[in-house]
C-alpha positions in Angstrom: 342.0 157.6 83.2 341.5 158.5 86.6 339.7 159.6 89.4 336.3 161.6 89.1 334.5 163.9 91.0 331.4 163.5 91.8 329.1 165.4 95.0 329.4 164.0 98.1 326.4 165.4 99.5 324.1 163.6 97.2 323.0 160.1 96.0 321.4 157.1 96.8 321.6 156.3 101.1 323.1 152.7 101.6 322.4 151.4 104.5 320.0 152.2 107.5 321.7 155.5 108.6 323.7 156.4 110.9 327.1 156.0 110.6 327.0 153.8 107.6 325.1 157.4 105.1 328.2 159.0 105.9 330.7 156.5 104.8 329.7 153.3 102.6 331.5 150.3 103.2 333.4 148.1 100.4 330.6 145.9 100.9 327.7 147.8 100.3 329.0 150.4 97.4 329.4 146.6 95.7 326.2 145.0 97.0 324.4 149.1 94.8 326.8 148.3 92.3 325.7 144.5 91.9 322.3 145.4 92.3 322.0 147.2 88.9 323.1 143.8 87.1 325.6 145.2 84.7 327.7 142.3 84.5 330.3 143.3 87.1 330.8 140.9 89.0 334.3 140.7 88.9 334.3 144.4 90.1 336.2 144.7 92.9 335.6 147.7 95.0 337.8 149.7 97.7 336.4 152.6 99.9 339.7 154.9 101.0 338.0 157.4 103.5 335.3 159.5 100.6 336.9 157.5 97.4 336.0 153.9 95.8 338.6 152.2 94.4 337.0 150.6 91.5 339.1 147.1 90.4 338.5 144.3 88.2 337.1 144.3 84.0 334.4 144.4 82.4 333.6 143.3 79.7 332.8 147.0 77.4 333.0 150.8 77.3 329.4 150.9 78.1 329.8 148.7 81.4 332.3 150.7 82.8 330.9 154.3 82.4 328.1 153.0 83.6 330.2 151.2 86.6 331.5 153.7 87.4 328.2 156.7 88.2 326.3 153.4 90.4 329.5 153.8 92.7 330.3 157.7 92.4 326.3 158.3 92.6 326.2 157.1 96.3 325.9 158.6 99.4 328.9 159.6 101.4 331.5 159.0 97.8 333.0 162.0 96.6 335.7 160.1 94.2 335.7 157.1 91.9 339.3 156.2 91.2 339.0 153.9 88.0 342.8 153.5 87.1 343.0 149.4 88.1 338.9 148.9 86.5 340.0 147.5 82.7 337.5 147.1 79.5 338.3 143.3 77.4 339.4 143.5 74.5 336.3 142.6 72.4 335.8 142.5 68.9 337.9 145.4 67.6 337.5 146.9 71.0 340.7 148.1 72.2 341.9 146.8 75.4 341.6 149.9 77.4 338.7 152.2 78.5 338.0 155.5 76.5 337.6 158.9 79.0 334.3 158.7 79.4 332.1 162.0 79.0 330.2 163.1 82.1 328.4 165.5 83.6 326.9 166.5 86.8 323.8 167.4 86.4 322.6 171.3 88.0 319.4 172.6 89.3 316.9 172.7 86.9 318.4 170.9 83.9 316.0 168.1 82.8 317.2 166.3 80.3 316.6 167.7 77.2 318.6 170.6 78.6 321.2 168.8 79.1 321.5 167.1 75.8 321.4 170.4 74.3 324.3 171.6 75.7 326.2 168.3 75.2 325.0 167.9 71.6 324.8 171.4 71.1 321.2 174.0 70.4 318.0 171.8 69.0 319.3 168.4 69.7 316.9 168.1 72.5 315.2 165.5 71.5 318.1 163.2 71.8 317.0 163.5 75.1 316.1 159.4 75.2 319.8 158.8 74.0 321.3 159.8 77.6 318.5 158.3 79.5 319.6 154.6 77.5 322.7 155.5 78.4 322.3 155.7 82.2 320.2 152.6 82.8 319.4 151.3 84.8 320.2 153.3 87.6 317.5 156.1 86.1 314.3 154.9 86.5 312.4 157.3 84.6 314.0 160.2 82.7 312.1 163.6 84.9 313.9 161.9 87.9 317.4 163.1 88.2 318.7 165.6 90.8 321.0 168.5 91.2 324.7 167.1 92.2 324.0 163.5 89.7 326.9 162.7 87.1 326.0 161.6 84.6 327.4 160.0 81.8 326.6 161.0 78.1 327.7 158.7 75.3 329.2 159.5 72.7 326.5 160.5 68.6 328.8 158.6 67.0 330.9 156.4 68.0 334.4 155.7 66.9 
């Protein structure tokens, strides 16, 4: 699956300033990840420069994707490497995660516009699907910002 790109200069600030803003620590990223209560207790975070490496196992594809964006949407992180983050085999579920669809918010975007870009013209009403798919990292549909990466779920999952 690989490496996911993020905008290093935007995102949630961890720490209280100084060097922590430029380079989040593995501990601060793990604390941020766990704060969302996604079920990522078995996930380890390692920092290599401006890349966060996620290792471990999560219960399903949505937790995999949410873990990637929770860590990636942090100030100072430009890449999330998830080669060693696996989805646990479950009821009829493949053991390896599928390639997720992410969208980087552009200036002037809102969830309606993103839904139309992602799902097609006339599909703006599907914006709530995108909002729900990005909870708890998103707390309000209007609180998105340029450079933020959102997960775009399949409308018809296989």
